[in-house]
N, C-alpha and C positions, 0 to 999 in steps of 0.2 A: 941251503935247505929249500926244498920246493913244497908248496902246499899240497900238490897232487900226490906226493909221496906220503904225506901225513894222512890224506884221505884214504889212500889205498891200504895203508897200515891198519887203520881202524875198520875199513871194509873187511879186512881179513882177520878181524877179531884179535888184533895184537894190542899190547899196552903202549900208550903214548908216553914219551918222556916229558919231563918238566920243560925242557928246551923247546920241544915240538909244540906243546900247548902254548907256551909263551910266544913263540913265533906266530902262531895263528892269531892270538888275541892282539898282538901288536899290529898285525896286518888288518884286522877288523877295524881297529881304531884309526889307523892312519890311511885306510882306504886302499892299501896296496893289494889286498886280497879281495877279489870281487864277490858280490853277494852269491852268485851261483856256486862258487866253490865252498863258501861257508855253509850254504844250504846243504850241499852234498855231505859235508863233514857232520853237520847236525843230524842228518838222516842216518848216517852210519852210527852215530852215538845212540840215537833212538833204538836202532835195530840191534846193536851189539853191546851197548852199555859201556860203563866205565867202572873201574874198581875204586875203592876208597882213596887210594893214593892219587890216581888220575883226577878224581873229583876235587880233591884238596888243591892240586896244582891248578886246575881250572879256576877254582874259586879265588885263589891267591892272585893269579894273573889278572882276573877281572877286577878284583879289589884294588889293585895298584894301577889300573888303567886310567884312573883320574885322581881326584883329591882323596886323601885319607886324613880324617880329622884326628888331631892329637888332643885328647882330653886330659892329659897328665897334669895340667895345671889346675884341674878341679880337685879339691880335697876329697879324699875318701874313694870308696868303690863306686864306679859308675855302672848303672844297670839299665838294661833295655829289654823290651818285650816285643815279640812280633806274633801277630795272628795271621794265619794263612787265609783269613777272610770268611765272612759268613753274614747271614741276614740278622740284623738287629745287634751287631757286634760293636757296642760302644764302650768296650772294656777299658781302653786307655783313659777315658775321661773320668772313671771312678777309681780304677786300680792305681793309676799314676799318683794322684793326690794322696791316696791312702798310704802308699809306700813312702812318698816324700815326707808326709807328716810323721812317719815312723822313723825318720832319720836317714832314709836312702836317697841317693842322688839319681834322679831320673833324667837321662839325656836321650831324647827320643826323636827320631826322624820318621815321619809318616807320609803316606801317599793319599791320593784322591781315589774316589770310587769310580769304577767303570762296570756297567752292567748291573747285576742284582746285588752286588756288595757295595755298601756305602763306605766312603772314605772318612777317616777321622778328621781330616782337615775340613772337608765339606760340612761336617757336623759342627765343628768349632766356629766356622764362619757364619753360623746362625746368629751369633752374637755380634752386633754392629761394632765395627772398628777393629775387630780381632785380625791380627796379621800373623801368618805362618812363615813369613819371610824375615829371618834374622841372619846376619852374617855370622861367621864363625866366632868372632870376638864377642858379639852380643849374646850368642848362644851359650858360650862358656861362662860369661859374666852372670847370665840369668840363672844357670844351674848352680853356680857358686853362691849367689845371693839368696835364692828361694828354693833351691834343691830340685826344681823341675822346669823343663821346657819341652814342648812338643812343636816341632817345626817341619816345614816341607823339605824334601830332599833337594840338595843343591844340584844345579844343572851339570856341574863338573864331577859329581859323585858317580863312580862306576859307569862311564860312558859306554864301555863294551857291552854291558847288560842291556842298555837301551837299544843298541843296534841289533844285538842278537835276539832280543825279545820280539822286536818288530818283525824280524825274519822268521822266527819260529811261529809267530801268529799266522803267517800267510803261507807257510810251507808244510803244515801238518806235523810240526816237530815240537809241540808244546809238552805232550805227556811222556816225559822221560825223567826219572828221579834224579840222575846226576845233573841235568840241566835245570830242573826246578830248584834243587838244593843249592847249587852254586849261584843261581840268580838271587835267591833270598839271602844266603849267607854272605855273599860278596858285599851287599849293601849294608848288612848289619855290622860286619867287621870293619868296613870303611867308615862307619859312623862313630867308631872309637870307644864303645863301652867295654867294660871289663867282664861283665856277665850278661848272658843272653838267656831269656826264657822264651821258648817257642810254643805257641798255642796252635797245635796242628788239628784242624777241624776234619771231621769225617761225616759223611751222610749226604742226604739229598741236596742240601744247600751248600755243599763244599766241593772242592776239586777232587779230593780223595773220597771215594764212596764208601769204603769199609774201614773198620778199625785196623785190619792188617795192612791195608794200603797206607794208612796214615802212619803206622808204626815204621814201615819201611822208609818213608820220607823223613820222619823224625830222627830215626837212627842215622840216616845218611848225613843229616845236618849236624847232629851231635858229633859224629866222627870228624867232620870238617872242623868244627870248633876245637876238638881235642888236638887235631893235627896242627892247627894254627894258634894254639895256646890260649884259648878262651874257655871260661867256665860256661858250658852250654847245657841246658836241660830242656826237656820238652814235656808237655802234657797233651794227651789225646782227648779232645772234647767233642761233644755231640752237636751236630748241626743237621739233625733230621727234622728239627723244627726251629723256628727263630729263637734267638737268645733273648731272654726277657720278654717284655710285651710290646715295646715300641719299635716300629720300623719307619724310619724317616728322620730327617736331620734334626730339626728343632725338637721333635718329639723324643728323640734319643738323648738330646742334651737334658731335657726335663727329667727323663728317667734316670740318667746318671746323677743329677743333682738330688733327686729324691732318694736314690740309693745311698748317697753320702750323708743323707739326713736320717737314714735308718728305715726308709719307707719304700725301698725298691723291691722288685720281684725276687722271690727267693732263689730261683735258679741263677739269676744274674749275680746276686750278692754272693752266693756260694762259689761261683766260678772266680769272682774277684778275690775272695778270701783264700781259696786254695792256691791261686796263682801268687797272691801276696805272700803266703807262707813260704813258697819256694824262693821267691825273690829276696825276702828278708834273710833267709838262711844263706843264700848265695852271697848276699852283701854283708854277711857277718853282723847283722843287727839282731839276730835271734839264733839260739842254738837248738831249738826244737820247733816242730809245727805248732805245738800248743802255745809256746811263748809268742810265736809270731802272730797267731790268730788273736791272742789277747791284745797285743799291741795294735793290730789293725782294727779290731772292734772298738778299742778305746778312741781311735781317731774319728770314728763315726759318732760315738757317744759324746765326746767333748767338743765336737765341731771343728777340730783342727784339720781334718781332711777337706771339708768344704771350704775352709779358709785358704788352704793351699790351692784349690781349684780357682778360687777368686783371684788369688795373688798371681797365678800364672796368666789368667786372662787379662788382668790389669797390666802386667808387665809387657804383654804383647798387644796392647792398645785396645783391648776389648772393654765394652761398657758393662761393668759387673752388676749394675742395677738390673740387668736382664736375667742374671742368675739369682739375684735376691728376690725378684718379683717375676716369676716364670710367665705370668700372664702378658708380659711385655714382649716375649719371644714371638717370632712370626707365627700367625695363626691362619688356618684355612678358612675360606668363606662358608664352607658347609661341613657339617659333621653328620655322617649317615651311619646309623646303627644297623649292622647286619645280624639277623637273628637266625637261630637254628630252625630247621624245617622238620626235625624229627627228634624224638627222645633217644638218648644213648650215650655211651662213653666215646670220647674222641680217641680213635685208635691210630690215626695218622693225620699229620698236619704238615703239608709239604713246604719246606723252607724255601726251596728254589722258586716255587710258584708264588709264594707270598712276597718274596723279594722282587720278582718280576712285576707283580701287580702294583707294588709301591713305585717301581720305576716307571710304569705306565702312567701313574698319577703325576709324575714329575720329580719324584724323590731321588732318582738315580739317572745315570747317563746311558743311552744306547750307543752313543759315539762320544769320543773325548771332547768334541766341540759343544755338546749339549749343555744348556744352562740347567742349574739345579733350582727347584722350587723348595726352599727350606721349610715351608709350612706344612707340606702335604705328607701323607703316610697312613699307616694303619696301626692301631693300638688294639692288641688282642685282649679279649675278655675271658677266653677259655683256651686251654692247651691240651696236649696229649695226656690222656688219663683222666681228664675232668669229665664229670657227668653233666649233661645239659638236657633240658626239656625243650620241646618245640616252643619257639617264641622267646627263649632265653637269648641274651646277646652273645654272639661269637666274637665280634670285633666292632670298633668304631672307626670308620673311614674318614680321614680328614682330607678334603678335596676342594679344589678351586674350579672343577668342571663337573658337569652332570655325569654320573656313572652310566656307562653304556650297558645294554643287555648282555653283550659279550663279556664285559669286565665282571659283571655280577655272576654270570654263569661260571666263569673261570674261578672266581672266588670260592664258590661252593664246591667246585671240582677239587679244590685243594684239601678238602676234609674227607675223612672216612670215619664212619660211626659203627659201633658194634653194641650189642646188648650185654656183652660180657665185660666184667671189670678188667681194666687194663693197668698193669703195674707201670709206674713212672720210671723212666730210665735215669741212671745217674748222669750228672752233667759232665763229669770227668771220668774217663774209663781207665786211664793209665798215666803214670808219670815215669819218664825215662831219663836216663843220664845220671 
């Protein structure tokens, strides 16, 4: 078999076989197929697409390109959740403990943030001592013992994806549903869980800009899950403004803790509850959404969800006193209140710009080598649909550097106001699968 024949076949809009796709992925990992030929095939896929069968073959080949974790020694159904990323998305820190306290086994591998999306691991490392590095044996033992672990992806997990993603990033071949779907699902499937919930974001602060685009990606991933025998569902959620109020690592840990104590932002709490309903039903811990919601709310009311969060941090070396006393978490040297310049309803609050503004403070990474400042970020005081008067607070900026005139101007550019009342959008637009 020659890779040039595979490239020409896809160039001519023909379906690739399982063997052809496996041959390509083997060559990607062992280095026998050069980057320029893989780049050519990637561009052919971007231009001509892949059907659901080809996408499943690609996902499976990538999944088995490295380690595949066997979680069968963990008792019960193992559940995982993946978000396609967004501004202020600290969902795993609240949803995971709520589901674990409801009897579900949460075995999750997470990544770091790059650009305007913060990574779950970066947020958790706001707590001194916390380690996201567990070996497979430790990972399995922790999930068996306390029902939850959130760790970093191992270096040997899906190496084909790391190579192909780096190539896609520099060859203009990122925006293709089969490539995005196989990249995400190969990692989720290799992580070993029985059920997967995908939180597919759409809007200004997400990769997919419209509900329809998000549905196409979600359905592609659900199809992969079905083809490979995993219970996979997806929810389509709004990222036209930040999720919750906090943007920034320690600030988002605080918001997750407050949510587990019943004092979180309503949009964030609602997303966690709706996601939890799906996960508990997938994991056979509830037979209806109503039963699941009752269980999840009870974990907040009786404190068991917060106890699960502390148990996870403690098991992974974290100093839980920082969760019990949030004032101990990293704090910025300055807090600057940004106030409205006019009366009106907020008709638009750009999530992407808010995430970029937080990154410029040091809360995110422009390059993967950048250090994170866990203390800095933005806490919103008003969001889309809220009415404010001139002089009312829009947000509190937590910063260790003086805000520049350019930063302040960009902050105000992220808001649009209107005199007419604005209806607030639902947080979740659809559930698929």
